[in-house]
N, C-alpha and C positions, 0 to 999 in steps of 0.2 A: 572542682572549678570555683574560681572566685570572680564575682562581679563587682567592679568599682563603677558606681553609677553617678551621673550628674556632676562629675568633677570638671574643672577647667584644666584641660591637658595642655601642658607647655613642653614641647620637645624641640630644643634648639637645633638639633641636627636636621630634622626634616622640615622645620619651620611651622609645624602644627601648633596652633595657639587658639583653642576654642573649647567649647563645652562638648564633652564626649563621654561615652561609656567605654570601659576597658575590660575585656574578658580575658581571664587567665586560665590556662589549662595546663596543670602540672607546673613545670619550670618555665613555660613559655607564654608569651603574649599571643593569645589566639586571635583576638579581633579588637579593633578600635573603630568605633562607629558613633553616629549621632545617638543621643539618648533614646533608648528603647528600640533602635533600629537594627537589632542583631540579625545576622543572616540565618541563624538557626531558629528553630521553633521552641526555644526555651522559655520557661517561666521563671520568675525570681526564685520560686521554691525549688527549682532544679539545681541551684548553685549551692555549694557547700558553705559559702560565706558571701554575704552581700554587704559591701561598704558603701554607705551613702556619703559621697564626697561633695555634696552641695556646698558651695561657698569656699571650697578648698582647691588648691592647686595640686594636680597630679603630674609628676615629673619623673625623669629618669633618676634612679638611685644615685646619690652623690658619690664622687670618687675623690679621695684625698691621697695625693702623691707623696705625702711627707708626714709620717707619724712615728713616734717612739713608744713602743709598748714595753720596753725595758726587760724583755724576756727573750733569752735566758739571762740570769745573773743578777738582776736588780728588781726582782719581782715585789719587793716591799713598796716600790713606787707604783707599779702597774704590772699586769701580766696580759698575756694575749687574750684571755677570756674577758677580763674587765675592760680592757681597751676596746675590744670588739663590741661589748655592750654599750659603752659610751658612744662609739661610732654609730651604732644602730639608732640610739636615741637621737643622735644629731642628724639622722637621715642618710647616713653613709652606708652603701652596700659593698664598697670596695675601698681598701686602704693599702698603702705601700709602706711597709715597715723599714726603718733605717737599719744600718748594719752595725751601729756602735753599741752592741750588747757585750756581755761578758760570758762566754768568749765572743769575740768579734765574728760576724758572719763573713768569714773569709775562707770557709771550708764547707764541703758538701754536707757533713754531718750536722753542723749547726744550722745551715740553710734548710735542710730537710726537716729539722725539728720545728722551726718556725712555720714552715708551710703545712706540715702535718697537724700541728696543734691548731693552726688557723682553720683547718677544715672542720674542727669540732665546734666552731663558734656560731655558725649560721650566716656569717657574711663572708665575702671573699677577702682573705688576708694574704696579700702578696708580700714578697720580701726582696728588697734590694740587697745585693752583696757588696762587699767592700771593693774599692778600686785597688787599694794597696794592702799588702799583707800586714795584719795587725794594726791597720790604720797608721802605720809609721811613715808612709810617704816615701818609701825607699825602693820597693819592689812590687811589681804588679801581681795581683792574684791570678789564678788560672781562670781567666774570664770565660774562656770557651767551655771549660768543664762546669763552672758554676751556672752558666747559662743553660747548659744541657740538663743540669740538675734542678732547674726551675727558677733561677733568679730572674726577676722582672726587669732589672737594670742594675746600675752600679753607682755607688757614691761612698765617699768617706765623710759624710755629713757629720758635723760636730768639729771636724778638724780640716783645715785647708791644706791642699796639696801645694807645697812650696817649690818642688823641683819641676821646672818648666819642661825639661826633657821627658820626665816621667809622664807629665800631663799630655804631652804630644803623643807619646807612645800609647797611652791609654785611649786617646781619641782615635788613633789609627787602628787600634784593635777593635774599638767599638764600631768603627765604620765597616770593618771586615765582617763583624758579627751582626751588624744591623741592630744595635741595641743602644738605648739612651744612657747618657752619663749626667749626673747631677752634682753640682759643685757648691760647697760652702765657702764663701768668699770673704775671708778676713785675714789679712796679713798681720801676724802677731808682733812683728817688729815695730809696728806703729802704735800698738795698744799698751796703755799703762794699766788700766783696770777694765776688764771686759764687762760687757753687759750694760754699760751706761755710756751714752753719747758724750764725746768730748765737746764741751761747749758751755753754755750759760749755766745749766743745771749742775754739771760736774764741777764747775768752778765754785758754785754756791756750796756744794757739798765738800769741797776741798779734796777732790780726787782727780786723777789724770783723765780717766775715761778712755773711750775708744773712738777715734776720729772716723768720719765717713771715708777718708782716704784709704783706710785699711780695707774697706770693701771695694771701693772704686778701682783701685790699682789692680786687683785680681780679676775683677769683672772685665776690665779692659784687656788684660792679658789673655784670659780664656776665650773671650769673644773673638780675638784675632787668631788664636790657635784653632778655634772651631772653624773660622772662615778658611783658614789654610788647609785643614784636614777634611772638611766636609762632615764632621761629626755632628750628631744630634746632641746638643748640650742644653741642659736646663740650669738656669741661675736660681739657686734656692733663696727663699725668704729675703727678697730684695728690700732694702731699707733706705737707700739714698736716691734722691732725685737725679743726681748726676749718673748713677748706675742705670736708672731708667733710660736716660738719654743715650747711654752707651749701648744698651740693648737695642734701642731703636735704630741706631747707626749700623750696628752689626746686621740687623735684619735688612736694612736698606742695601747693604753691601752684598747680601745674598747668603749670609751665614744661617745655618739651621739652629738658631738659638731661640729658646723660650725662657720665660721668667715666671716665677710664682711669687705671690705676696701673701702674708698672713693677715687675718682679720685685725690683729692687734696693731700691725703697722699701718693699716689704712684707717684705724679708729683713734689711736692715741699718738701723742708725741712725747718728747723728753720730759715735759712738765709733769707727766703722770708719775714719774719716779718720786716727786715730792709728796704726792698724795698716797701712793700705793707701796712705796718702798720696794722691797725685793720682789713683790708680785708684778712689778713693772720692769724687772731686770731680765733681759734676754739677749741672746746672740743671734744676729746682729742687734744692736740696741734700738730702742725707739729714738728717732732723730727729731729734727726741727719741724715746726709747723709747715715751713716751706717744703721740706722733703715729703711730708704727708700729702700736701696738696699736689705735688708732682707725681706721687704714687697714684693718687686718685685719677689724675689726668692720664697716666699710663694705662690704667684700667679702662678708661673711657675710650682711648684711641686704639686700644688693642695691643699696645706694646707689651703689657703684662697679660699673659695668656691664662693664668690659673690662680685660683685662690686655694691655698693649702694651709693647714692649721699649724704645722710643726708642733703637734701635740706633745708636750714635754712634761710629764708628771714628775713631781718631787714631793717628798714628805713634808709635813708641817715643821718638823724639827729642822730640816735642812733650810727651808725658806725663812725660818725664824733667826737664822744667824745674821751677824752684821752684814750690811749691804755689800761690802767688798768681798765677803767670804761666802755668801749664799750662792747657790748654783743658779745659773741662768735658765729661763724657760718657763712657760705656762701651759696649762691644759687648754684645749680649744675645740674639741670635736663636738661638744654638746651646745656650743654657743655660736658656731661659725655661720650657719645659715641665717640665724636670726640677726647676727651682726651685719651680715651682707644686706639683708632686707632693711634693717634699721638705719644703717649708715650710708648705704649706697642707693638702694631703690627708693626708700622713703624720702631721701634728700635730693632725688632727681639726677643722680650721677649715672646710674645704669637702669635699664629696664629689667624686669624680672627675667626675661629671656636671656639678656646679656649676662646677668648674674649667674644663671644656671649653666650657660655655656662655659663659664670659667670654672664651674664645679662639676661638670659632667663630660661634655664633648671634648674639650681641650685636654683634660687629664687623660682620657681614654686614648686620644691621639698620640700623646707623648709615649705612653707605654704599649702602644699597638694592641689595645684591648678591643674586643668585639662587644663593647658595651658603651654606656654613656648616652644611650638613646632609648626612646620608647616607641618601638615599631613592631608590627605584627611579625611573628616568627622569631623574634629576639628573646633572649633570656628575660624573665620577668623580675627585673631589679627596679624597684619603684619607691619613691618617697611621696607621701601625701601630707601636705601641710596647710595650715590656715594662715594665709599671708597677712591677715589683719589682727589675729589674736595677740594680745599682750600678755606677757608672763615675766616672772622674776627669775633671773639666773641663779642657780644654786642647786643644792640637793643632788649632787652629781652621781652618776653610775660609775665613773672613774674612781679608782682608789684614792686619787689625789684631789685636792681642792685649790691648788695654786693658780688662781685666776683673779685678775683685777676686776673682772666683770661680775663677780658674785654680788648679788643685790641690785644689779642694774635691771631696769624695766626694758625689755626688748620686744620687738614686734616680729611675729612669724613663728608659729609653733608646729613642730612635727607631730602629726597625729598617728601615722602608720609608716613603718619601714618594711618593705617586702623585698626579700632576696631569694632569687631562684623560685619564685612563686609561693614562698612561705612568709607569713607575717613574723618578723623577728623583733618588732617593737610596736607597741600600741600605747599612745600617750593619753 
């Protein structure tokens, strides 16, 4: 048994927000009570481990609905074990891997490889399967078979689906199977150079860039198809203020649409490219200051439901290429919680409870998970962090180091991550 004593327990689902002791028995939460008021007649020496969480926040383990562990096929960037280690360091107990591996997760064999390897890591590694075979956007995968084999959901993330009829068919099938779909919204027909917003900075750099319209047009399309079909649809890594407004309208009309945003999109804008170069290149790109402000407003008013990292590791050599040739994406698992605290909580945009809701309860709701909460009888997936401790980002457990936040002083440091009752990270 493990005793976590004197911590400030914040559980957004139940509303609990106060000083408590948490007792763990095996994989489950046995009891949550006021300090020292356990129902049993235990003494501290009766526990296998005692964690004094005085001054720390004790919360449900974080859930990331959008990671790339590059396994199978691109393991020089990351693999399932190193990705999971980075996740645990960041306070995550559950992650959902995207399907754009090599081979693509469009078949049961590859899906089962990801799931079975994930079981070796100590955290819950879930896998989304592809919507279309080979991510080609031409033919649906066997969604029913893949769901039965363990797929958490479906996405062609990394590549937009351009066939509207196929999108509708996928949504209709998802309704039948009661499973969520996630969409990468960027119409390539509008894009000159991906990864950099089309605007002031791209003009200064002499490149065409990627306009917000590329995202907005597909967000509008898929919100309306979701409204028509009743499908559960998640808009991935939203970057445009107009897209936020589109999601709000879809929700108002009754569509089952959610949206996720990355820490880099609520922290940085297009100007970051001039400072960080390819480390600030991602799809969709960092957009204007106004877009960032509208994203923060979307987080505040609930339009944006989740914070997801889009953890996208690349090698140093790849990111060292010229800006127009370097791949898009950055790592994010080890800095996400701290960026949320630093940029959203410390600046008064969200309360700690609201931040955690977008990193626990709402992600669990999207994927129909019996987690994302800290309650008696539930699985003991827990993060313990010091919400005031300052630290410098870097020295990552990920194989990759492609982050513009390296060297930043951040507030909020993970001290313990506990998954299924076992300590999987101690900081």
